[in-house]
Biotite code that builds the C-alpha atoms (Angstrom):
import biotite.structure as struc

atoms = struc.array([
    struc.Atom([-28.900, 30.669, -30.616], chain_id="A", res_id=1, res_name="MET", atom_name="CA", element="C"),
    struc.Atom([-32.323, 29.969, -32.009], chain_id="A", res_id=2, res_name="GLU", atom_name="CA", element="C"),
    struc.Atom([-35.466, 29.547, -29.682], chain_id="A", res_id=3, res_name="TRP", atom_name="CA", element="C"),
    struc.Atom([-35.521, 26.046, -30.222], chain_id="A", res_id=4, res_name="SER", atom_name="CA", element="C"),
    struc.Atom([-31.757, 25.365, -29.408], chain_id="A", res_id=5, res_name="GLU", atom_name="CA", element="C"),
    struc.Atom([-32.476, 27.640, -25.950], chain_id="A", res_id=6, res_name="LEU", atom_name="CA", element="C"),
    struc.Atom([-35.610, 25.497, -25.302], chain_id="A", res_id=7, res_name="ALA", atom_name="CA", element="C"),
    struc.Atom([-33.888, 22.554, -25.534], chain_id="A", res_id=8, res_name="GLN", atom_name="CA", element="C"),
    struc.Atom([-30.877, 23.324, -23.489], chain_id="A", res_id=9, res_name="LYS", atom_name="CA", element="C"),
    struc.Atom([-33.307, 24.409, -20.783], chain_id="A", res_id=10, res_name="LEU", atom_name="CA", element="C"),
    struc.Atom([-35.117, 21.176, -20.719], chain_id="A", res_id=11, res_name="VAL", atom_name="CA", element="C"),
    struc.Atom([-32.196, 19.305, -20.386], chain_id="A", res_id=12, res_name="GLN", atom_name="CA", element="C"),
    struc.Atom([-30.606, 21.148, -17.903], chain_id="A", res_id=13, res_name="GLU", atom_name="CA", element="C"),
    struc.Atom([-33.533, 22.166, -15.820], chain_id="A", res_id=14, res_name="HIS", atom_name="CA", element="C"),
    struc.Atom([-36.146, 19.511, -16.733], chain_id="A", res_id=15, res_name="ASN", atom_name="CA", element="C"),
    struc.Atom([-37.325, 19.296, -12.977], chain_id="A", res_id=16, res_name="GLY", atom_name="CA", element="C"),
    struc.Atom([-37.684, 23.046, -12.247], chain_id="A", res_id=17, res_name="GLU", atom_name="CA", element="C"),
    struc.Atom([-39.529, 23.214, -15.874], chain_id="A", res_id=18, res_name="VAL", atom_name="CA", element="C"),
    struc.Atom([-41.768, 20.504, -14.694], chain_id="A", res_id=19, res_name="LEU", atom_name="CA", element="C"),
    struc.Atom([-42.328, 22.088, -11.430], chain_id="A", res_id=20, res_name="ILE", atom_name="CA", element="C"),
    struc.Atom([-42.789, 25.488, -13.036], chain_id="A", res_id=21, res_name="LEU", atom_name="CA", element="C"),
    struc.Atom([-45.324, 23.869, -15.662], chain_id="A", res_id=22, res_name="ALA", atom_name="CA", element="C"),
    struc.Atom([-47.299, 22.257, -12.639], chain_id="A", res_id=23, res_name="LEU", atom_name="CA", element="C"),
    struc.Atom([-47.819, 25.458, -10.769], chain_id="A", res_id=24, res_name="THR", atom_name="CA", element="C"),
    struc.Atom([-48.765, 27.338, -13.746], chain_id="A", res_id=25, res_name="LEU", atom_name="CA", element="C"),
    struc.Atom([-51.522, 24.682, -14.599], chain_id="A", res_id=26, res_name="ILE", atom_name="CA", element="C"),
    struc.Atom([-52.617, 24.799, -10.734], chain_id="A", res_id=27, res_name="LEU", atom_name="CA", element="C"),
    struc.Atom([-52.901, 28.451, -10.789], chain_id="A", res_id=28, res_name="VAL", atom_name="CA", element="C"),
    struc.Atom([-54.649, 28.640, -13.962], chain_id="A", res_id=29, res_name="LEU", atom_name="CA", element="C"),
    struc.Atom([-57.406, 26.344, -12.924], chain_id="A", res_id=30, res_name="SER", atom_name="CA", element="C"),
    struc.Atom([-57.679, 28.171, -9.836], chain_id="A", res_id=31, res_name="PHE", atom_name="CA", element="C"),
    struc.Atom([-58.509, 31.328, -11.761], chain_id="A", res_id=32, res_name="LEU", atom_name="CA", element="C"),
    struc.Atom([-60.781, 29.562, -14.164], chain_id="A", res_id=33, res_name="ALA", atom_name="CA", element="C"),
    struc.Atom([-62.754, 27.950, -11.158], chain_id="A", res_id=34, res_name="VAL", atom_name="CA", element="C"),
    struc.Atom([-63.110, 30.723, -8.921], chain_id="A", res_id=35, res_name="PHE", atom_name="CA", element="C"),
    struc.Atom([-65.505, 33.179, -10.564], chain_id="A", res_id=36, res_name="PRO", atom_name="CA", element="C"),
    struc.Atom([-67.700, 30.014, -11.021], chain_id="A", res_id=37, res_name="PHE", atom_name="CA", element="C"),
    struc.Atom([-67.358, 29.353, -7.245], chain_id="A", res_id=38, res_name="LEU", atom_name="CA", element="C"),
    struc.Atom([-67.938, 33.106, -6.078], chain_id="A", res_id=39, res_name="LEU", atom_name="CA", element="C"),
    struc.Atom([-71.074, 33.177, -8.779], chain_id="A", res_id=40, res_name="ARG", atom_name="CA", element="C"),
    struc.Atom([-72.561, 29.746, -6.833], chain_id="A", res_id=41, res_name="ASN", atom_name="CA", element="C"),
    struc.Atom([-71.879, 31.301, -3.499], chain_id="A", res_id=42, res_name="ASN", atom_name="CA", element="C"),
    struc.Atom([-73.610, 34.723, -4.423], chain_id="A", res_id=43, res_name="GLN", atom_name="CA", element="C"),
    struc.Atom([-76.659, 32.569, -5.555], chain_id="A", res_id=44, res_name="ARG", atom_name="CA", element="C"),
    struc.Atom([-76.865, 30.416, -2.402], chain_id="A", res_id=45, res_name="LYS", atom_name="CA", element="C"),
    struc.Atom([-76.592, 33.721, -0.291], chain_id="A", res_id=46, res_name="ALA", atom_name="CA", element="C"),
    struc.Atom([-79.446, 35.260, -2.384], chain_id="A", res_id=47, res_name="GLU", atom_name="CA", element="C"),
    struc.Atom([-81.780, 32.167, -1.916], chain_id="A", res_id=48, res_name="MET", atom_name="CA", element="C"),
    struc.Atom([-81.035, 32.086, 1.506], chain_id="A", res_id=49, res_name="LEU", atom_name="CA", element="C"),
    struc.Atom([-81.961, 35.602, 2.170], chain_id="A", res_id=50, res_name="HIS", atom_name="CA", element="C"),
    struc.Atom([-85.332, 35.284, -0.019], chain_id="A", res_id=51, res_name="ARG", atom_name="CA", element="C"),
    struc.Atom([-86.272, 32.458, 2.288], chain_id="A", res_id=52, res_name="GLU", atom_name="CA", element="C"),
    struc.Atom([-85.629, 34.218, 5.360], chain_id="A", res_id=53, res_name="HIS", atom_name="CA", element="C"),
    struc.Atom([-87.832, 37.193, 4.255], chain_id="A", res_id=54, res_name="LEU", atom_name="CA", element="C"),
    struc.Atom([-90.791, 34.694, 3.285], chain_id="A", res_id=55, res_name="GLN", atom_name="CA", element="C"),
    struc.Atom([-90.249, 33.354, 6.761], chain_id="A", res_id=56, res_name="ALA", atom_name="CA", element="C"),
    struc.Atom([-90.636, 36.656, 8.273], chain_id="A", res_id=57, res_name="LEU", atom_name="CA", element="C"),
    struc.Atom([-93.683, 37.352, 6.237], chain_id="A", res_id=58, res_name="GLU", atom_name="CA", element="C"),
    struc.Atom([-95.471, 34.187, 7.391], chain_id="A", res_id=59, res_name="LYS", atom_name="CA", element="C"),
    struc.Atom([-94.575, 35.083, 10.792], chain_id="A", res_id=60, res_name="GLY", atom_name="CA", element="C"),
    struc.Atom([-92.205, 31.572, 11.163], chain_id="A", res_id=61, res_name="GLN", atom_name="CA", element="C"),
    struc.Atom([-89.015, 31.796, 13.228], chain_id="A", res_id=62, res_name="PRO", atom_name="CA", element="C"),
    struc.Atom([-85.980, 32.153, 11.360], chain_id="A", res_id=63, res_name="LEU", atom_name="CA", element="C"),
    struc.Atom([-84.018, 28.702, 10.969], chain_id="A", res_id=64, res_name="PRO", atom_name="CA", element="C"),
    struc.Atom([-80.798, 28.946, 12.897], chain_id="A", res_id=65, res_name="VAL", atom_name="CA", element="C"),
    struc.Atom([-77.237, 28.987, 10.724], chain_id="A", res_id=66, res_name="GLU", atom_name="CA", element="C"),
    struc.Atom([-74.627, 27.312, 12.565], chain_id="A", res_id=67, res_name="ASP", atom_name="CA", element="C"),
    struc.Atom([-71.671, 28.726, 11.577], chain_id="A", res_id=68, res_name="TYR", atom_name="CA", element="C"),
    struc.Atom([-69.192, 27.090, 14.056], chain_id="A", res_id=69, res_name="ARG", atom_name="CA", element="C"),
    struc.Atom([-69.916, 23.563, 12.508], chain_id="A", res_id=70, res_name="ALA", atom_name="CA", element="C"),
    struc.Atom([-69.580, 24.930, 8.815], chain_id="A", res_id=71, res_name="ARG", atom_name="CA", element="C"),
    struc.Atom([-65.975, 26.311, 9.847], chain_id="A", res_id=72, res_name="ALA", atom_name="CA", element="C"),
    struc.Atom([-65.182, 23.059, 11.859], chain_id="A", res_id=73, res_name="ALA", atom_name="CA", element="C"),
    struc.Atom([-66.068, 21.171, 8.417], chain_id="A", res_id=74, res_name="GLY", atom_name="CA", element="C"),
    struc.Atom([-64.216, 23.588, 6.051], chain_id="A", res_id=75, res_name="ARG", atom_name="CA", element="C"),
    struc.Atom([-61.427, 23.088, 8.239], chain_id="A", res_id=76, res_name="THR", atom_name="CA", element="C"),
    struc.Atom([-61.415, 19.328, 8.282], chain_id="A", res_id=77, res_name="ALA", atom_name="CA", element="C"),
    struc.Atom([-61.793, 19.427, 4.652], chain_id="A", res_id=78, res_name="LEU", atom_name="CA", element="C"),
    struc.Atom([-59.158, 21.929, 3.548], chain_id="A", res_id=79, res_name="PHE", atom_name="CA", element="C"),
    struc.Atom([-56.487, 21.276, 5.874], chain_id="A", res_id=80, res_name="VAL", atom_name="CA", element="C"),
    struc.Atom([-55.771, 17.980, 4.504], chain_id="A", res_id=81, res_name="PRO", atom_name="CA", element="C"),
    struc.Atom([-56.197, 19.063, 1.003], chain_id="A", res_id=82, res_name="ILE", atom_name="CA", element="C"),
    struc.Atom([-53.378, 21.889, 1.629], chain_id="A", res_id=83, res_name="ILE", atom_name="CA", element="C"),
    struc.Atom([-51.212, 19.366, 3.502], chain_id="A", res_id=84, res_name="GLY", atom_name="CA", element="C"),
    struc.Atom([-51.138, 16.979, 0.721], chain_id="A", res_id=85, res_name="MET", atom_name="CA", element="C"),
    struc.Atom([-50.454, 19.557, -1.913], chain_id="A", res_id=86, res_name="LEU", atom_name="CA", element="C"),
    struc.Atom([-47.675, 21.024, 0.192], chain_id="A", res_id=87, res_name="SER", atom_name="CA", element="C"),
    struc.Atom([-46.294, 17.572, 0.450], chain_id="A", res_id=88, res_name="ALA", atom_name="CA", element="C"),
    struc.Atom([-46.400, 16.987, -3.515], chain_id="A", res_id=89, res_name="ALA", atom_name="CA", element="C"),
    struc.Atom([-44.830, 20.110, -3.875], chain_id="A", res_id=90, res_name="GLY", atom_name="CA", element="C"),
    struc.Atom([-41.960, 19.358, -1.551], chain_id="A", res_id=91, res_name="VAL", atom_name="CA", element="C"),
    struc.Atom([-41.715, 15.972, -3.134], chain_id="A", res_id=92, res_name="THR", atom_name="CA", element="C"),
    struc.Atom([-41.274, 17.497, -6.583], chain_id="A", res_id=93, res_name="CYS", atom_name="CA", element="C"),
    struc.Atom([-38.570, 19.763, -5.564], chain_id="A", res_id=94, res_name="PHE", atom_name="CA", element="C"),
    struc.Atom([-36.746, 16.953, -3.813], chain_id="A", res_id=95, res_name="LEU", atom_name="CA", element="C"),
    struc.Atom([-36.953, 14.959, -6.701], chain_id="A", res_id=96, res_name="VAL", atom_name="CA", element="C"),
    struc.Atom([-35.827, 17.776, -9.186], chain_id="A", res_id=97, res_name="SER", atom_name="CA", element="C"),
    struc.Atom([-32.891, 18.590, -6.808], chain_id="A", res_id=98, res_name="THR", atom_name="CA", element="C"),
    struc.Atom([-31.609, 15.222, -7.054], chain_id="A", res_id=99, res_name="HIS", atom_name="CA", element="C"),
    struc.Atom([-30.604, 15.324, -3.485], chain_id="A", res_id=100, res_name="THR", atom_name="CA", element="C"),
    struc.Atom([-28.816, 11.787, -1.619], chain_id="A", res_id=101, res_name="GLU", atom_name="CA", element="C"),
    struc.Atom([-31.690, 11.361, 0.873], chain_id="A", res_id=102, res_name="TYR", atom_name="CA", element="C"),
    struc.Atom([-34.864, 11.737, -1.284], chain_id="A", res_id=103, res_name="VAL", atom_name="CA", element="C"),
    struc.Atom([-36.433, 8.627, 0.140], chain_id="A", res_id=104, res_name="PHE", atom_name="CA", element="C"),
    struc.Atom([-35.754, 9.583, 3.604], chain_id="A", res_id=105, res_name="ALA", atom_name="CA", element="C"),
    struc.Atom([-36.984, 13.107, 3.474], chain_id="A", res_id=106, res_name="VAL", atom_name="CA", element="C"),
    struc.Atom([-40.173, 12.414, 1.268], chain_id="A", res_id=107, res_name="SER", atom_name="CA", element="C"),
    struc.Atom([-41.061, 9.737, 4.053], chain_id="A", res_id=108, res_name="LEU", atom_name="CA", element="C"),
    struc.Atom([-40.592, 12.045, 6.521], chain_id="A", res_id=109, res_name="ALA", atom_name="CA", element="C"),
    struc.Atom([-42.459, 15.175, 4.496], chain_id="A", res_id=110, res_name="VAL", atom_name="CA", element="C"),
    struc.Atom([-45.610, 12.661, 3.865], chain_id="A", res_id=111, res_name="TRP", atom_name="CA", element="C"),
    struc.Atom([-45.734, 11.173, 7.365], chain_id="A", res_id=112, res_name="VAL", atom_name="CA", element="C"),
    struc.Atom([-45.926, 14.911, 8.945], chain_id="A", res_id=113, res_name="VAL", atom_name="CA", element="C"),
    struc.Atom([-48.571, 15.782, 6.312], chain_id="A", res_id=114, res_name="ALA", atom_name="CA", element="C"),
    struc.Atom([-50.403, 12.412, 6.647], chain_id="A", res_id=115, res_name="GLY", atom_name="CA", element="C"),
    struc.Atom([-50.512, 13.132, 10.635], chain_id="A", res_id=116, res_name="THR", atom_name="CA", element="C"),
    struc.Atom([-51.793, 16.764, 10.296], chain_id="A", res_id=117, res_name="VAL", atom_name="CA", element="C"),
    struc.Atom([-54.203, 15.604, 7.780], chain_id="A", res_id=118, res_name="SER", atom_name="CA", element="C"),
    struc.Atom([-55.382, 12.909, 10.190], chain_id="A", res_id=119, res_name="LEU", atom_name="CA", element="C"),
    struc.Atom([-55.653, 15.253, 13.233], chain_id="A", res_id=120, res_name="THR", atom_name="CA", element="C"),
    struc.Atom([-57.554, 18.053, 11.209], chain_id="A", res_id=121, res_name="ALA", atom_name="CA", element="C"),
    struc.Atom([-60.329, 15.411, 10.298], chain_id="A", res_id=122, res_name="ILE", atom_name="CA", element="C"),
    struc.Atom([-60.401, 13.943, 13.487], chain_id="A", res_id=123, res_name="THR", atom_name="CA", element="C"),
    struc.Atom([-60.651, 17.217, 15.233], chain_id="A", res_id=124, res_name="GLY", atom_name="CA", element="C"),
    struc.Atom([-63.170, 18.366, 12.735], chain_id="A", res_id=125, res_name="GLY", atom_name="CA", element="C"),
    struc.Atom([-65.520, 15.826, 12.986], chain_id="A", res_id=126, res_name="VAL", atom_name="CA", element="C"),
    struc.Atom([-65.359, 15.560, 16.738], chain_id="A", res_id=127, res_name="ALA", atom_name="CA", element="C"),
    struc.Atom([-65.969, 19.311, 16.750], chain_id="A", res_id=128, res_name="LEU", atom_name="CA", element="C"),
    struc.Atom([-68.943, 18.705, 14.491], chain_id="A", res_id=129, res_name="ILE", atom_name="CA", element="C"),
    struc.Atom([-70.327, 15.951, 16.733], chain_id="A", res_id=130, res_name="GLY", atom_name="CA", element="C"),
    struc.Atom([-69.937, 18.267, 19.915], chain_id="A", res_id=131, res_name="ARG", atom_name="CA", element="C"),
    struc.Atom([-71.751, 21.176, 18.449], chain_id="A", res_id=132, res_name="LEU", atom_name="CA", element="C"),
    struc.Atom([-74.333, 19.001, 17.425], chain_id="A", res_id=133, res_name="ALA", atom_name="CA", element="C"),
    struc.Atom([-74.790, 17.638, 20.925], chain_id="A", res_id=134, res_name="GLN", atom_name="CA", element="C"),
    struc.Atom([-74.881, 21.269, 22.288], chain_id="A", res_id=135, res_name="ILE", atom_name="CA", element="C"),
    struc.Atom([-77.530, 22.444, 19.743], chain_id="A", res_id=136, res_name="GLN", atom_name="CA", element="C"),
    struc.Atom([-79.646, 19.297, 20.472], chain_id="A", res_id=137, res_name="ALA", atom_name="CA", element="C"),
    struc.Atom([-79.445, 19.813, 24.130], chain_id="A", res_id=138, res_name="ARG", atom_name="CA", element="C"),
    struc.Atom([-80.461, 23.705, 23.564], chain_id="A", res_id=139, res_name="GLN", atom_name="CA", element="C"),
    struc.Atom([-83.451, 22.530, 21.496], chain_id="A", res_id=140, res_name="GLU", atom_name="CA", element="C"),
    struc.Atom([-84.597, 20.009, 24.395], chain_id="A", res_id=141, res_name="ASP", atom_name="CA", element="C"),
    struc.Atom([-84.154, 22.846, 27.030], chain_id="A", res_id=142, res_name="ASP", atom_name="CA", element="C"),
    struc.Atom([-86.375, 25.119, 24.685], chain_id="A", res_id=143, res_name="GLU", atom_name="CA", element="C"),
    struc.Atom([-89.179, 22.496, 24.279], chain_id="A", res_id=144, res_name="GLU", atom_name="CA", element="C"),
    struc.Atom([-89.174, 21.813, 28.131], chain_id="A", res_id=145, res_name="VAL", atom_name="CA", element="C"),
    struc.Atom([-89.830, 25.619, 28.699], chain_id="A", res_id=146, res_name="VAL", atom_name="CA", element="C"),
    struc.Atom([-92.357, 26.181, 26.112], chain_id="A", res_id=147, res_name="GLU", atom_name="CA", element="C"),
    struc.Atom([-94.369, 23.221, 27.685], chain_id="A", res_id=148, res_name="GLU", atom_name="CA", element="C"),
    struc.Atom([-94.193, 24.558, 31.202], chain_id="A", res_id=149, res_name="ASP", atom_name="CA", element="C"),
    struc.Atom([-95.206, 28.186, 29.884], chain_id="A", res_id=150, res_name="GLN", atom_name="CA", element="C"),
    struc.Atom([-98.529, 26.668, 28.420], chain_id="A", res_id=151, res_name="TYR", atom_name="CA", element="C"),
    struc.Atom([-100.199, 24.579, 31.026], chain_id="A", res_id=152, res_name="THR", atom_name="CA", element="C"),
    struc.Atom([-103.068, 25.878, 32.779], chain_id="A", res_id=153, res_name="PRO", atom_name="CA", element="C"),
])
C-alpha cells in the first residue's frame, strides 16, 4: 500500500479525528511561535518599570503603587472566558466527529455551561476591580487627611 492510498483511507475513515488533530497542531504551533515574543515584551516592560523606579528613587519621589490584585482580577476576567470557549469548541468538535445521536443537545449544554462560566468570570472580575479601586481611593483619601493634619501649625 502506497502513502497516497494510506492517506486517502485515513482521511475517509477518520476525517473528524484528523481535523481535530490538525486544528490542535495549528493551535500549539501558533502558541509556540507567539510565546517568545510575549516573553520578550514582558521582559522589556519589567526593565522599563525598574528604570522608572530607580529614577524616582534618585529624585526622591515616592514609588508608584502597583496593584497586583487588580491586575490578577483583570487577567482572570480575560482568560477564563477564552479557555472556556476554547474548551467548548474542542468538545463540540469531538462530538461532531464521533457522530453521536445527541449532538445538538450535548453541544447546547456544553455551550450554555461555557457561557455561564464566562459571564460569571467577567462579572466577578469587573466587580472585584471596581471594589479594589474603591478601596484604593479610600486609602488615598485617608493619606491626604493625615498629611493635612500633620502640617497645620
